[in-house]
C-alpha positions, 0 to 999 in steps of 0.5 A: 347362660340360658336364653328363649328365643321366640320368633314373633314373625308371621309365615310367609305363604299363599292364602295369607292374610293381607292388606286390601287389594294387596297381592297375596304371595304366589310361590312357582317351584320351577325345578323339583325332584318330583319332576326328575330335577336334581335340585329344588328351586322356587320363584315367589311374587309378593307385595313387600308389606305382607307379613311382617315387615319394616316400612321405611320413610319411602312409604309415604314421603315423597323422597324419602329413604328407602329400606337399605338406608336404614340403621340396623342398630335401631333394630336390634337392642332393648325393647319393651312389650306392652300388653293392652288387651282391651282398647280399640286404638292407641292414643297419647293417653294410653301411652302416658298411662304406661309408665315406661322405663326410662330410656326405652327406644323400641316399642311393641304393641301386643293388642286383641290383634295377636288373637287374629294370628292366633285364630288363624284368621285369614280375612282382612279385619279392618277394626284392628288395633293401631296408633292414633295420630296424637299417640304418633305425635307422642311417641316422637316427642318421646324419642322412640325409635322403633315401633311395632304392632301386632297387625299389618299397619301401626296405624289404624285403618282409616288413619293410615297417612296421617300416622304413617307421616308423623312417624316417618318424617322422624325417621321412627322404623315401622315394624308391622305384622308382628305375632305377639300371642304368645309374648308376656309384657316386659323388656327383651331384647330385638333383633329384626333385619329387613331383607336388603333390598334396594331403592324399595320403600319396605322389606319382609323381615324375620323378627324375634325376641330373646329373653 
């Protein structure tokens, strides 16, 4: 059987787009062949919400589960990619209009945000497309297990606490910082595994779609 693997992860590198006041990744080569060493070794310092990453309840909820407690089964399986190229905010009505396949559990949003990655836009964009609070409540009521967005947050810039709280209190896994610019709408197999950082609220992830 032939299949296609699509990497929807954002590369982690110095100078990349990060959340305002966030720490951009810093790489330090502590040994290298060019210095006469017999191996190459690198250290990195970065915010865990850089690039493609997963949020756990601990991110916004006091006493919430950390990233190492998330169920891996929720991050692997069929995912529906929806394309919403013209909207500025994802509302409950937009979600109703999608007529999603029955039993959809993982939902990834492709919006005009993906153009930021495609065009290699480094400046953070506050007017990115994200979920409204009523859309977050819709996802809860429709038993969505994982939701992903094609910018650094699933929520609108000015709706961060409210939307995150609705989703994370209901244990919906948040997959943020996706690059869906080369992905068409439809059903794929998603594989997205976070680094196993202990007792943290987030972790970098490598996310792929299989068609």
